[in-house]
C-alpha positions as CSV (number, residue, x, y, z in Angstrom):
1,M,-25.2,-13.5,1.5
2,K,-23.2,-15.0,-1.4
3,P,-19.9,-16.8,0.0
4,L,-16.8,-15.2,-1.1
5,I,-15.1,-18.5,-1.4
6,T,-17.0,-21.3,-3.6
7,E,-17.1,-24.9,-2.7
8,Q,-15.3,-25.6,-5.9
9,E,-12.3,-23.3,-4.7
10,R,-12.4,-25.3,-1.2
11,E,-12.0,-28.7,-3.0
12,T,-9.4,-27.4,-5.6
13,A,-7.2,-26.0,-2.6
14,F,-6.9,-29.4,-1.1
15,K,-6.2,-31.3,-4.4
16,F,-2.9,-29.7,-5.5
17,P,-0.1,-32.1,-4.3
18,K,3.2,-30.6,-2.8
19,K,5.8,-30.1,-5.5
20,Q,8.8,-29.4,-3.6
21,E,11.2,-29.7,-6.7
22,I,9.1,-27.0,-8.3
23,I,8.8,-24.8,-5.2
24,D,12.7,-25.1,-4.7
25,K,13.4,-24.3,-8.2
26,Q,11.2,-21.3,-8.4
27,R,11.5,-19.7,-5.1
28,L,14.6,-17.7,-5.7
29,P,16.4,-15.8,-3.2
30,V,15.5,-12.1,-2.6
31,R,18.5,-9.7,-2.9
32,Y,18.0,-7.8,0.4
33,H,19.6,-4.4,1.1
34,V,21.3,-5.3,4.5
35,E,23.1,-2.8,6.6
36,D,26.7,-3.4,7.9
37,F,26.2,-5.0,11.4
38,D,27.0,-8.2,13.1
39,V,24.6,-10.9,12.1
40,E,24.4,-12.2,15.6
41,D,23.3,-9.0,16.9
42,R,20.2,-9.1,14.5
43,P,17.8,-10.5,17.2
44,R,18.6,-7.7,19.7
45,R,18.1,-5.0,17.0
46,F,14.9,-6.6,16.0
47,L,13.3,-6.6,19.2
48,E,14.5,-3.0,19.8
49,A,12.8,-2.0,16.6
50,F,9.7,-4.1,17.3
51,A,9.5,-2.3,20.8
52,A,10.0,1.2,19.3
53,I,7.2,0.6,16.7
54,L,4.9,-0.7,19.4
55,K,5.4,2.4,21.3
56,H,4.6,4.8,18.9
57,T,2.0,3.2,16.8
58,N,-1.3,1.4,17.3
59,Y,0.0,-2.1,16.4
60,R,0.0,-3.3,19.8
61,F,-3.8,-3.0,20.2
62,V,-4.0,-5.1,16.9
63,L,-1.5,-7.7,18.1
64,D,-2.9,-8.1,21.7
65,H,-6.2,-9.1,19.9
66,Y,-4.5,-11.4,17.3
67,V,-2.4,-13.3,20.0
68,K,-5.7,-14.0,22.1
69,V,-7.8,-15.2,19.2
70,S,-5.1,-16.6,17.0
71,A,-6.5,-19.4,15.0
72,K,-4.4,-22.1,13.3
73,C,-7.3,-23.8,11.5
74,S,-5.9,-23.0,8.1
75,R,-9.1,-22.0,6.5
76,C,-7.3,-19.2,5.0
77,A,-5.5,-21.6,2.9
78,V,-8.3,-22.0,0.4
79,A,-8.3,-18.5,-0.4
80,C,-4.4,-18.1,-1.0
81,Q,-3.3,-18.4,-4.6
82,I,0.4,-19.0,-3.5
83,Y,-0.9,-21.9,-1.2
84,L,-3.1,-23.1,-4.1
85,A,-0.2,-23.2,-6.3
86,T,2.4,-24.7,-4.1
87,G,0.6,-26.9,-1.5
88,D,3.3,-26.0,0.9
89,D,2.2,-25.6,4.6
90,Q,4.8,-22.6,5.0
91,D,2.6,-20.7,2.4
92,I,-0.5,-20.9,4.7
93,P,-1.3,-17.3,5.6
94,C,-1.9,-18.1,9.4
95,Y,1.4,-20.1,9.5
96,R,3.2,-16.9,8.3
97,S,1.5,-14.7,10.7
98,E,2.4,-17.1,13.4
99,L,6.2,-16.4,13.0
100,L,5.5,-12.8,14.0
101,L,3.0,-13.4,16.7
102,S,5.1,-15.9,18.2
103,V,7.8,-13.2,18.8
104,Y,5.3,-10.9,20.4
105,R,3.9,-13.5,22.5
106,R,7.3,-14.5,23.7
107,H,8.9,-11.1,24.1
108,F,5.8,-8.5,24.6
109,T,3.4,-10.1,26.8
110,M,3.9,-10.9,30.5
111,S,2.8,-14.5,30.1
112,G,5.6,-15.0,27.4
113,I,8.3,-13.2,29.4
114,L,7.6,-15.2,32.7
115,R,7.4,-18.4,30.8
116,G,10.7,-17.8,29.0
117,R,12.3,-17.3,32.2
118,I,11.1,-20.3,33.8
119,F,11.8,-22.6,31.0
120,G,15.0,-21.0,29.9
121,D,13.6,-20.1,26.4
122,P,16.3,-17.7,24.9
123,G,13.8,-16.3,22.6
124,L,14.2,-14.9,19.1
125,T,17.1,-16.2,17.0
126,D,18.6,-15.3,13.7
127,E,17.2,-18.2,11.9
128,Q,13.8,-17.1,12.9
129,I,14.7,-13.7,11.4
130,Q,15.7,-15.2,8.2
131,E,12.6,-17.2,7.9
132,M,10.3,-14.3,8.5
133,A,12.4,-12.2,5.7
134,D,11.9,-15.2,3.2
135,S,8.3,-16.0,4.3
136,F,6.9,-12.4,4.4
137,W,8.3,-11.6,0.9
138,N,6.7,-14.8,-0.7
139,C,3.1,-13.0,0.3
140,T,1.4,-10.7,-2.2
141,A,-0.6,-9.0,0.6
142,C,-3.6,-9.2,-1.4
143,R,-5.9,-9.7,1.8
144,R,-7.9,-12.3,0.0
145,C,-7.3,-14.5,3.1
146,H,-9.0,-12.2,5.5
147,F,-12.5,-13.1,4.0
148,E,-11.8,-16.7,5.1
149,C,-10.5,-16.2,8.8
150,P,-13.3,-17.2,11.2
151,V,-12.0,-14.6,13.8
152,G,-11.0,-11.7,11.3
153,I,-7.3,-11.9,11.4
154,D,-5.8,-9.7,8.7
155,H,-2.7,-11.4,7.7
156,A,-1.9,-8.6,5.3
157,I,-1.5,-6.3,8.2
158,V,0.8,-8.8,10.2
159,T,3.0,-9.3,7.2
160,H,3.4,-5.6,6.6
161,L,4.4,-5.1,10.2
162,G,7.1,-7.9,9.8
163,R,8.6,-6.3,6.7
164,Y,8.4,-2.7,8.6
165,I,10.4,-4.2,11.5
166,L,12.7,-5.8,9.3
167,S,13.1,-2.7,7.2
168,E,14.1,-0.7,10.4
169,I,17.0,-3.0,11.0
170,G,18.0,-2.8,7.3
171,I,16.6,-6.0,5.8
172,A,14.5,-5.1,2.9
173,P,14.6,-6.0,-0.9
174,R,17.3,-3.9,-2.5
175,A,15.0,-2.9,-5.6
176,L,12.4,-1.2,-3.2
177,V,15.2,0.6,-1.1
178,V,16.9,1.8,-4.2
179,S,13.7,3.3,-5.6
180,T,12.5,4.8,-2.5
181,R,15.9,6.4,-1.9
182,E,15.9,8.2,-5.4
183,Q,12.3,9.2,-4.6
184,L,13.1,10.8,-1.2
185,I,16.7,12.1,-1.5
186,G,17.7,11.6,-4.9
187,K,18.1,14.3,-7.7
188,T,15.1,13.4,-9.6
189,G,12.8,12.8,-6.7
190,N,11.0,10.1,-8.1
191,T,11.2,6.3,-8.3
192,S,11.7,5.9,-12.1
193,A,14.6,8.6,-11.9
194,I,12.7,10.8,-14.6
195,P,14.3,14.4,-14.7
196,V,11.8,17.2,-15.2
197,P,13.0,18.1,-18.7
198,A,12.5,14.6,-19.9
199,L,8.9,14.7,-18.3
200,L,8.2,17.9,-20.2
201,D,9.5,16.4,-23.6
202,S,7.4,13.2,-23.3
203,L,4.1,15.2,-22.4
204,E,4.9,17.5,-25.4
205,F,5.4,14.6,-27.8
206,L,2.1,12.8,-26.6
207,S,0.2,16.0,-27.3
208,E,1.5,16.3,-30.8
209,D,0.8,12.8,-31.3
210,M,-2.8,13.1,-30.1
211,E,-3.5,16.2,-32.1
212,E,-2.4,14.4,-35.2
213,E,-4.5,11.4,-34.4
214,K,-7.6,13.0,-33.0
215,G,-7.5,16.1,-34.9
216,I,-7.9,18.4,-31.6
217,D,-5.6,20.0,-29.4
218,I,-5.2,17.9,-26.1
219,P,-2.7,19.5,-23.8
220,F,-1.1,18.4,-20.7
221,P,-1.2,21.3,-18.2
222,I,1.8,21.9,-16.4
223,D,2.2,23.8,-13.0
224,Q,-1.3,25.4,-13.3
225,E,-1.7,27.2,-10.0
226,G,-5.3,27.0,-8.7
227,A,-6.5,24.0,-10.8
228,E,-9.2,21.7,-9.5
229,Y,-7.2,18.4,-9.7
230,L,-3.5,17.8,-9.2
231,F,-3.0,14.7,-11.4
232,V,-0.4,12.2,-9.9
233,P,-0.1,8.9,-11.8
234,A,2.5,6.4,-11.2
235,V,5.6,7.9,-12.6
236,S,6.2,4.8,-14.6
237,D,3.2,5.7,-16.8
238,F,5.5,8.6,-18.2
239,L,7.7,6.0,-19.4
240,M,5.8,2.9,-20.4
241,E,2.1,3.8,-20.6
242,A,1.7,6.4,-23.2
243,D,-1.9,5.2,-24.0
244,T,-3.0,5.4,-20.6
245,L,-1.7,9.0,-20.2
246,M,-3.5,10.0,-23.4
247,G,-6.6,8.6,-22.3
248,N,-6.5,10.6,-19.2
249,A,-5.8,13.8,-21.1
250,A,-8.4,13.1,-23.6
251,V,-11.1,12.7,-20.8
252,F,-10.1,16.1,-19.3
253,R,-10.1,17.6,-22.8
254,A,-13.7,16.4,-23.2
255,T,-14.9,17.5,-19.8
256,G,-13.3,20.9,-19.8
257,D,-12.3,20.5,-16.1
258,S,-9.2,22.2,-14.9
259,W,-6.3,19.9,-14.0
260,T,-2.5,20.1,-13.8
261,V,0.8,17.9,-13.5
262,G,3.3,19.4,-11.0
263,T,6.9,19.6,-11.9
264,G,7.6,19.8,-8.2
265,Y,6.5,16.4,-7.7
266,F,4.8,14.0,-10.1
267,D,5.2,10.4,-8.7
268,G,2.1,8.7,-7.2
269,I,4.1,5.5,-6.6
270,N,4.5,4.8,-2.7
271,Y,6.4,1.7,-1.8
272,G,6.1,2.5,1.8
273,L,2.6,0.9,1.7
274,F,4.5,-2.5,1.2
275,Y,7.5,-2.1,3.8
276,S,7.8,0.9,5.8
277,D,5.3,3.4,7.4
278,H,8.1,6.0,7.5
279,V,8.5,5.9,3.7
280,L,4.7,5.8,3.4
281,E,4.3,9.0,5.4
282,K,7.2,10.8,3.8
283,V,5.9,10.0,0.1
284,V,2.3,11.2,1.1
285,Q,3.7,14.3,2.4
286,K,5.4,15.1,-0.8
287,I,2.0,15.0,-2.7
288,E,0.7,17.3,0.0
289,A,3.6,19.8,-0.5
290,E,3.0,19.9,-4.2
291,A,-0.8,20.5,-3.5
292,E,0.0,23.4,-1.4
293,R,2.4,24.9,-3.8
294,L,-0.1,24.9,-6.7
295,K,-3.0,25.7,-4.5
296,V,-5.2,22.9,-6.1
297,K,-8.5,21.7,-4.6
298,K,-8.5,17.9,-5.2
299,I,-5.9,15.2,-5.6
300,L,-6.4,12.9,-8.5
301,I,-4.5,9.5,-8.8
302,G,-4.1,7.8,-11.9
303,E,-4.3,4.1,-12.8
304,C,-2.5,2.6,-10.1
305,G,-4.0,0.4,-7.2
306,H,-1.3,0.9,-4.6
307,A,-0.8,4.6,-5.3
308,S,-4.4,5.1,-5.2
309,R,-5.0,3.3,-1.8
310,S,-1.9,4.7,-0.2
311,A,-3.1,8.4,-0.9
312,Y,-7.0,7.7,-0.4
313,F,-6.4,6.0,2.9
314,F,-3.2,7.7,4.4
315,Y,-3.5,11.1,3.0
316,P,-5.9,12.1,5.7
317,T,-4.0,10.2,8.3
318,F,-0.6,12.2,7.6
319,C,-1.9,15.3,6.0
320,G,-4.5,17.1,8.0
321,G,-7.2,14.7,8.9
322,K,-10.6,15.8,8.3
323,D,-9.4,19.0,6.7
324,A,-7.4,17.0,4.2
325,L,-7.9,17.7,0.4
326,P,-10.3,15.0,-1.3
327,V,-8.4,12.2,-2.9
328,I,-10.0,10.4,-6.0
329,N,-9.1,8.0,-8.5
330,I,-9.0,8.8,-12.3
331,M,-11.8,5.9,-13.0
332,E,-14.0,7.6,-10.3
333,Y,-13.7,10.9,-12.2
334,T,-14.4,9.3,-15.5
335,Y,-17.2,7.3,-14.4
336,Q,-18.8,10.5,-13.0
337,A,-18.4,12.3,-16.3
338,L,-19.8,9.5,-18.3
339,K,-22.8,9.4,-16.1
340,E,-23.2,13.2,-16.7
341,G,-23.0,12.8,-20.5
342,R,-19.8,15.0,-20.7
343,I,-18.0,11.9,-22.5
344,K,-19.1,10.4,-25.8
345,L,-17.7,7.1,-26.7
346,D,-18.1,5.0,-30.0
347,P,-19.3,1.5,-29.3
348,D,-18.1,0.2,-32.6
349,V,-14.4,0.7,-32.1
350,V,-13.4,-1.9,-29.7
351,T,-15.0,-5.2,-31.1
352,E,-12.6,-7.6,-29.4
353,K,-13.5,-9.8,-26.3
354,V,-12.6,-7.6,-23.1
355,T,-12.3,-8.6,-19.6
356,Y,-11.4,-6.8,-16.4
357,H,-8.9,-7.4,-13.7
358,D,-9.5,-6.0,-10.2
359,P,-6.4,-4.6,-8.5
360,C,-6.5,-5.6,-5.0
361,N,-5.6,-2.3,-3.5
362,I,-8.7,-0.6,-4.8
363,V,-11.2,-3.6,-4.9
364,R,-10.6,-5.6,-1.8
365,S,-12.1,-3.0,0.6
366,G,-15.1,-2.5,-1.7
367,W,-14.0,1.0,-2.9
368,I,-13.7,0.9,-6.7
369,V,-15.6,-2.1,-8.0
370,E,-18.5,-1.4,-10.4
371,Q,-17.2,2.0,-11.9
372,P,-14.6,0.8,-14.3
373,R,-17.2,-2.2,-15.3
374,E,-19.8,0.5,-16.2
375,I,-17.4,2.4,-18.2
376,L,-16.2,-0.7,-20.1
377,K,-19.8,-1.8,-20.9
378,A,-20.6,1.6,-22.4
379,F,-18.5,1.0,-25.3
380,C,-17.1,-2.4,-25.3
381,K,-19.7,-4.9,-27.0
382,N,-18.0,-8.2,-26.0
383,Y,-17.1,-7.6,-22.3
384,V,-16.7,-10.7,-20.0
385,E,-16.0,-11.3,-16.6
386,M,-13.3,-13.4,-15.0
387,T,-14.3,-16.0,-12.4
388,P,-14.0,-15.1,-9.4
389,N,-14.4,-11.3,-9.8
390,R,-15.1,-8.2,-7.9
391,R,-13.9,-8.1,-4.0
392,N,-12.9,-11.9,-4.6
393,N,-10.9,-11.6,-7.5
394,I,-7.4,-13.2,-7.6
395,C,-4.4,-11.0,-7.1
396,C,-2.0,-10.7,-10.2
397,G,0.6,-12.5,-8.3
398,G,3.0,-9.6,-8.0
399,G,1.3,-7.6,-5.2
400,G,2.7,-6.2,-1.9
401,G,5.7,-4.8,-4.0
402,T,6.9,-8.3,-5.1
403,V,6.5,-7.3,-8.8
404,S,9.5,-4.7,-8.3
405,I,11.9,-7.6,-7.4
406,D,12.9,-8.9,-10.7
407,E,15.1,-11.8,-9.3
408,I,12.1,-13.6,-8.3
409,R,10.1,-13.2,-11.5
410,P,10.0,-17.1,-12.3
411,Y,8.4,-17.5,-8.9
412,R,6.0,-14.5,-9.5
413,T,4.8,-16.0,-13.0
414,M,5.0,-19.7,-12.5
415,V,4.1,-20.1,-8.9
416,G,2.6,-16.9,-7.4
417,G,0.7,-15.9,-10.6
418,R,-0.4,-19.4,-11.8
419,V,-4.0,-19.3,-10.6
420,K,-4.2,-15.8,-12.1
421,A,-2.8,-16.8,-15.6
422,D,-5.4,-19.7,-15.6
423,Q,-8.1,-17.3,-14.8
424,I,-7.2,-15.0,-17.7
425,R,-6.7,-17.8,-19.9
426,A,-10.2,-19.1,-19.2
427,T,-11.9,-16.0,-20.4
428,G,-10.4,-16.1,-24.1
429,A,-10.1,-12.5,-23.9
430,K,-8.2,-10.3,-26.4
431,Y,-7.7,-7.4,-24.0
432,C,-7.3,-7.6,-20.3
433,V,-7.8,-4.2,-18.5
434,A,-5.6,-3.8,-15.6
435,P,-5.9,-0.1,-14.2
436,C,-2.7,-0.5,-12.1
437,A,1.0,0.2,-12.9
438,N,2.2,-2.9,-10.8
439,C,-0.5,-5.3,-12.1
440,K,0.3,-4.2,-15.8
441,K,3.9,-5.1,-15.3
442,Q,3.3,-8.4,-13.7
443,L,0.4,-9.6,-16.0
444,R,2.5,-8.7,-19.0
445,E,5.3,-10.9,-17.6
446,L,2.7,-13.6,-16.8
447,M,1.2,-13.6,-20.3
448,E,4.8,-13.9,-21.8
449,D,6.1,-16.6,-19.5
450,N,2.7,-18.7,-19.6
451,G,2.1,-18.4,-23.4
452,I,-1.3,-16.6,-23.0
453,D,-2.4,-14.5,-26.1
454,C,-3.8,-11.6,-24.2
455,E,-2.9,-7.9,-24.4
456,I,-2.7,-6.1,-21.0
457,V,-3.8,-2.7,-21.2
458,G,-5.3,0.2,-19.0
459,L,-8.9,1.3,-18.9
460,H,-8.2,4.4,-20.6
461,D,-6.1,2.9,-23.2
462,L,-9.2,1.4,-24.7
463,L,-11.4,4.6,-23.7
464,Y,-8.9,6.8,-25.8
465,K,-9.6,4.5,-28.9
466,A,-13.3,5.2,-28.5
467,I,-13.6,8.8,-27.4
468,I,-15.3,11.1,-29.7
469,F,-14.7,14.8,-30.1
470,E,-17.3,16.7,-31.8
471,S,-15.2,19.7,-32.6
472,A,-12.5,17.2,-34.1
473,K,-15.1,16.2,-36.5
474,K,-15.9,19.6,-37.6
475,S,-12.5,20.5,-38.1
476,E,-11.8,17.5,-40.2
477,V,-14.7,18.3,-42.3
478,I,-13.2,21.9,-43.0
479,R,-9.8,20.5,-43.7
480,G,-11.4,18.1,-46.1
481,E,-13.5,21.0,-47.9
482,N,-10.2,23.0,-48.1
483,S,-8.3,20.3,-49.4
484,R,-11.0,19.6,-52.1
485,N,-11.0,23.5,-53.1
486,H,-7.1,23.4,-53.4
487,M,-7.4,20.4,-55.8
488,E,-9.9,22.1,-57.9
489,E,-7.8,25.3,-58.2
490,V,-4.7,23.2,-59.3
């Protein structure tokens, strides 16, 4: 079996000297949404929230295992791009996990409780809580370190649990809290605060633009009851990823399958995956409610890694178990249609060098790996791979929700994303395909801040350039003949 971490990566990991002046300069403070209560009361509130979560979830089983086998060998350091960039011991994944595991060991195991009483250990302090808050949000939760742990500890799960507990006592990044509040109780019901009239205007404009460019009517079906697919992209696509949306619609126009965008709910973003299981559940249930309202047969998530993962893995958990509707990603749909010959692509349109970025949330588990590559190779003559790639690919540097925290952009692009920037630069690609809303935002900022000449696009952006409609060709011929006849009459 091929090792996930190469010997070269191992050697490189220990060559980076510590650069504390860079770390201090770039690691800017996160603006937290903090509830109004006495700071001295935070340790008690933290432990109460921790106890409640342990009582009502299965995290205790995981933590019981981790504290028994807890490794501090730091082998995970060689897989962590944050540590590779900083060389700071505090960025080693197992160090970060130990911050929370030590609290569990001291306050929620019999041996820890007895030891604390015998030696007079006061337990959790406010300083520890602050250290956890700062440390957990340095992590991109990419889970690459999981492959290197000799005892199988998933440090991203520990990081998520730590963030979950902190959010329960009112400590969470303001950017995420504001967005999810609008999504769950706001007037628009989505993280980008897009009202339905604006959505409809945007889709109508895109349809007109596609008809003018492709010579064929390519609609966005709205509130079509009984459609095969409910299409739920990241809502930010409606604002910033017009080419991706046009590519999505063009694929459906070519296949002829029934699909719809719902006006009751149209946001695939689920920030709960990053910091709160309560939010995660509520957002998934909003998708379920829209699917039931429109009586669709399947849930189709757009080009977004975390939106896809949160729906694919947690829709069955929170919405019906084995009876839940199937959830697929748009790239899976497009790949199947291409295999069946229902999509025709022009191999001469995209001649520039193209590379592919694997979003952590869909590749790390081995879910979507080869499908997008097969699609790109079908019409991109000059396709190149990054190194490393596939399940071992490097995170964009803005994973785990950190991309939404604009105040730490210098840290994300100059420290957390440094290794990724070097990886993209080495390919010499003109286009980097990143089928994820968060990855696109982070990588565009990464290219800008690191001075790299590479355009970040979605997979369906390029596909839209190359897709062929036979009926459009016929209509163009007819329009051309009519035009010539008109000129002859004149």
